[in-house]
C-alpha positions as a LaTeX table, in Angstrom:
\begin{tabular}{lrrr}
\hline
Residue & $x$ (\AA) & $y$ (\AA) & $z$ (\AA) \\
\hline
Met1 & 95.85 & $-2.69$ & 14.85 \\
Lys2 & 95.35 & $-5.36$ & 17.51 \\
Asp3 & 95.16 & $-4.78$ & 21.24 \\
Pro4 & 97.27 & $-7.19$ & 23.34 \\
Arg5 & 94.05 & $-8.43$ & 25.01 \\
Gly6 & 92.72 & $-9.55$ & 21.64 \\
Gly7 & 90.47 & $-6.59$ & 20.81 \\
Lys8 & 90.57 & $-4.22$ & 17.88 \\
Val9 & 91.95 & $-0.77$ & 18.56 \\
Arg10 & 90.15 & 2.34 & 17.29 \\
Gly11 & 92.30 & 5.28 & 18.38 \\
His12 & 92.65 & 4.82 & 22.14 \\
Leu13 & 89.32 & 2.96 & 22.29 \\
Thr14 & 89.51 & $-0.81$ & 22.31 \\
Val15 & 86.66 & $-2.93$ & 20.98 \\
Pro16 & 86.75 & $-6.18$ & 22.99 \\
Cys17 & 87.26 & $-9.40$ & 21.11 \\
Ser18 & 83.72 & $-10.52$ & 21.99 \\
Ala19 & 82.28 & $-7.30$ & 20.56 \\
Ala20 & 84.43 & $-7.62$ & 17.46 \\
Arg21 & 82.75 & $-10.99$ & 16.87 \\
Met22 & 79.49 & $-9.10$ & 16.34 \\
Leu23 & 80.67 & $-8.29$ & 12.84 \\
Met24 & 80.37 & $-11.98$ & 11.93 \\
Pro25 & 77.32 & $-14.29$ & 11.85 \\
Met26 & 76.32 & $-15.21$ & 15.38 \\
Glu27 & 74.08 & $-17.12$ & 17.68 \\
Phe28 & 72.27 & $-15.00$ & 20.23 \\
Lys29 & 72.51 & $-15.48$ & 23.98 \\
Arg30 & 68.83 & $-14.57$ & 24.23 \\
Ile31 & 65.90 & $-13.32$ & 22.20 \\
Phe32 & 64.03 & $-10.39$ & 23.76 \\
Thr33 & 60.34 & $-9.71$ & 23.63 \\
Arg34 & 59.55 & $-6.04$ & 23.19 \\
Gln35 & 58.49 & $-5.82$ & 26.84 \\
Glu36 & 61.68 & $-7.51$ & 28.06 \\
Ala37 & 63.79 & $-5.02$ & 26.10 \\
Val38 & 61.75 & $-2.09$ & 27.46 \\
Ser39 & 62.19 & $-3.49$ & 30.99 \\
Ala40 & 65.96 & $-3.77$ & 30.47 \\
Leu41 & 66.21 & $-0.21$ & 29.14 \\
Pro42 & 66.86 & 1.58 & 32.49 \\
Leu43 & 69.93 & $-0.59$ & 33.16 \\
Val44 & 71.03 & $-0.43$ & 29.51 \\
Arg45 & 70.67 & 3.36 & 29.61 \\
Gln46 & 73.00 & 3.55 & 32.65 \\
Ile47 & 75.59 & 1.21 & 31.15 \\
Val48 & 75.58 & 3.15 & 27.88 \\
Ala49 & 76.04 & 6.41 & 29.81 \\
Asp50 & 79.06 & 4.79 & 31.49 \\
Val51 & 80.40 & 3.64 & 28.10 \\
Leu52 & 80.08 & 7.11 & 26.60 \\
Glu53 & 81.64 & 8.78 & 29.66 \\
Thr54 & 84.54 & 6.33 & 29.67 \\
Ala55 & 85.04 & 6.93 & 25.94 \\
Arg56 & 85.13 & 10.68 & 26.57 \\
Lys57 & 87.82 & 10.23 & 29.22 \\
Ile58 & 89.86 & 7.95 & 26.96 \\
Arg59 & 89.75 & 10.48 & 24.11 \\
Glu60 & 91.18 & 13.14 & 26.42 \\
Leu61 & 94.28 & 11.08 & 27.28 \\
Asp62 & 97.60 & 10.83 & 25.53 \\
Glu63 & 98.52 & 7.43 & 24.14 \\
Asp64 & 101.11 & 6.86 & 26.88 \\
Asp65 & 98.97 & 8.08 & 29.80 \\
Ser66 & 99.13 & 5.65 & 32.73 \\
Glu67 & 95.33 & 5.89 & 33.21 \\
Leu68 & 94.61 & 4.54 & 29.72 \\
Pro69 & 94.83 & 0.78 & 30.44 \\
Gly70 & 92.46 & 1.09 & 33.42 \\
Leu71 & 89.92 & 3.05 & 31.38 \\
Gln72 & 90.17 & 0.54 & 28.53 \\
Asp73 & 89.50 & $-2.24$ & 31.05 \\
Gln74 & 86.46 & $-0.31$ & 32.36 \\
Met75 & 85.21 & 0.06 & 28.79 \\
Glu76 & 85.54 & $-3.65$ & 28.18 \\
Glu77 & 83.66 & $-4.40$ & 31.42 \\
His78 & 80.79 & $-2.11$ & 30.38 \\
Leu79 & 80.55 & $-3.68$ & 26.93 \\
Leu80 & 80.72 & $-7.19$ & 28.33 \\
Glu81 & 77.98 & $-6.30$ & 30.83 \\
Leu82 & 75.69 & $-5.41$ & 27.93 \\
Glu83 & 76.66 & $-8.58$ & 26.11 \\
Gly84 & 75.98 & $-10.57$ & 29.28 \\
Met85 & 72.45 & $-9.18$ & 29.29 \\
Gly86 & 72.05 & $-10.42$ & 25.71 \\
Cys87 & 72.17 & $-7.06$ & 23.91 \\
Tyr88 & 74.93 & $-5.48$ & 21.85 \\
Phe89 & 76.59 & $-2.08$ & 21.74 \\
Lys90 & 76.94 & $-1.10$ & 18.07 \\
Asp91 & 78.33 & 2.45 & 18.18 \\
Trp92 & 82.04 & 1.98 & 17.50 \\
Asn93 & 82.53 & 5.76 & 17.26 \\
Phe94 & 81.33 & 5.88 & 20.89 \\
Ser95 & 79.17 & 8.93 & 20.21 \\
Ile96 & 75.46 & 8.02 & 20.09 \\
Gly97 & 75.20 & 4.94 & 22.28 \\
Leu98 & 73.50 & 2.54 & 19.88 \\
Val99 & 72.27 & $-0.79$ & 21.32 \\
Asp100 & 70.60 & $-3.73$ & 19.57 \\
Phe101 & 68.38 & $-6.33$ & 21.23 \\
Pro102 & 67.83 & $-9.60$ & 19.31 \\
Ala103 & 64.09 & $-10.18$ & 18.88 \\
Val104 & 61.54 & $-11.82$ & 16.60 \\
Ile105 & 58.97 & $-9.82$ & 14.64 \\
Asn106 & 56.56 & $-11.61$ & 12.31 \\
Gly107 & 58.65 & $-14.78$ & 12.53 \\
Glu108 & 61.89 & $-13.05$ & 11.50 \\
Thr109 & 64.88 & $-12.53$ & 13.79 \\
Val110 & 65.60 & $-8.80$ & 13.93 \\
Phe111 & 67.27 & $-6.26$ & 16.19 \\
Leu112 & 65.22 & $-3.93$ & 18.34 \\
Cys113 & 67.29 & $-0.77$ & 18.04 \\
Trp114 & 67.74 & 1.96 & 20.66 \\
Arg115 & 69.92 & 5.08 & 20.78 \\
Ser116 & 70.89 & 6.83 & 23.99 \\
Asp117 & 69.19 & 10.05 & 22.84 \\
Glu118 & 65.83 & 8.26 & 22.46 \\
Ser119 & 63.44 & 8.11 & 25.38 \\
Asp120 & 61.71 & 4.89 & 24.30 \\
Leu121 & 62.40 & 1.74 & 22.36 \\
Ala122 & 60.58 & 2.50 & 19.12 \\
Trp123 & 62.66 & 1.07 & 16.25 \\
Tyr124 & 63.89 & $-2.20$ & 14.81 \\
His125 & 65.84 & $-3.34$ & 11.77 \\
Arg126 & 66.51 & $-6.52$ & 9.90 \\
Ile127 & 69.88 & $-7.95$ & 10.89 \\
Glu128 & 71.39 & $-7.65$ & 7.42 \\
Glu129 & 70.16 & $-4.07$ & 6.92 \\
Gly130 & 71.68 & $-2.57$ & 10.04 \\
Tyr131 & 70.96 & 0.86 & 11.43 \\
Gln132 & 70.19 & 2.37 & 8.02 \\
Gly133 & 67.21 & 0.01 & 7.75 \\
Arg134 & 65.54 & 1.21 & 10.98 \\
Thr135 & 61.76 & 0.92 & 10.87 \\
Pro136 & 59.22 & 1.96 & 13.51 \\
Leu137 & 58.12 & $-0.94$ & 15.70 \\
Pro138 & 54.67 & $-2.28$ & 14.87 \\
Asp139 & 51.94 & $-1.74$ & 17.46 \\
\hline
\end{tabular}
């Protein structure tokens, strides 16, 4: 199902068109060092909390509720804010708050991978392996 604004609809939650592009090969806005990603984490943590709270509110509404479009717009703004920073929200169930930061480890482009229930940035995965391929970050 397509949203009129060009996103993909998952229940009442709309994945913005720009986020939907993440499913295809891409060029990255920026490549993070580990320290840059750690430094960005406080802001990312707040944005992800806003995403998850907005998702909770959306789930509680009926499909024809007049508040729904405004909440969907807020969701898109949150997701685009993350994308503007150069990182990507990857939790399309809107339950765990998964964010990937493009980075380079041992000459390979990878994603530093953080979940909202983790206190630190401690994992990464190869781009083609996704979340299931999470490996502890090297020292």
